[in-house]
N, C-alpha and C positions, 0 to 999 in steps of 0.2 A: 504494500500500500504506500502511496505517496505520503509525504510529510503532512500531518493534519493541519498545521498552521497554513501551509501553502494551499491545500485544498479549500479551506475556508477563506483564505485571503486575509488573514489577520496577523498582526505582529506577534512575535514570541512572548512579549510581555503584556499581551491583551488580557483584560480582566474578564471574569465570567459573564458580565452583562454585555460587553462588546462581542464576545464569542457568540452568545445566544442571539443577539440582534442580527449579526451577520448570518448565522445559521438560518434564522427565520426568513431573511431576505432571499437567501439562495434556494430555500425550499419553495418559496413562491415563484422564483424564476425557473426552477427545475422540478416541477411536481412529479411524483412517482408514475403517474399515468402517461406523461409525455417523454420523460427522460429517466427511465428506471435505473440504468447503470450509474448515471451521474448522481441521482438521488441517493443510491446506496453508498456511493463514495462520500457524499456530503454527510450522510447520517453516521457513517462509521467514524469519520473525522470528528464530528461533534460529540459522539459518545466517548471517544478517547479523550478529548479535551475537557469534557464535563466530568470525567471520572478523575478525582484527585490522584489516585494511585497511578493510573495510566499516564496522566499528565507529567507527574514527577519522573516516572520511568523514562518517558520520551525525553524529558529535559536532561536527565542524567546520562542517557546512553545514546542519544542521537549524535551522529558524527558532525552534523552541521551546527551544533550548539557549542558555544564557548564553554569548555569543560573545566575552566579554572575554578578553584575553590571559592575565589572572590565572587565570581558570577553566580555560582550556586547559592552561596550565602546571601547575596543581595536579593535573589529571587525568593528565598525562604523568608527573609526579613520583610519583603514587600507583601508577600501573601499572609504573613502572620501579624502584620501591623494592625493594632487595634482589636485583635481577637484575644479571647480569654484562653489560657492554656491550663489544663488540669494540673492540680498540685502534684499528683504522682508522676506526671510527665516531667515537670520541672525538677522534682527531686531526683528522678532517674538520670538527669543530665550530669549530676555530680558524681554518679557512680563510676568507678574506674575499673 
């Protein structure tokens, strides 16, 4: 499968709202009854980007992504900014 960001035409740092908005626009443009193959490709890309595990997996292992620790940490900070983190998760970060 092609890169999900490329299929949907969104930036790698696009937020969930931007991804969903673009997905809905593409579904209107390529409905399943007129373009079934393109619709399947769009749907698969959206499912991958809307699933946090798949999205992180692609971010970590895609050869087109900047694999530097700084880039990965910046993405994690961006996604976690303003979110509450469970106490057990925070405490586990101190375990060696």
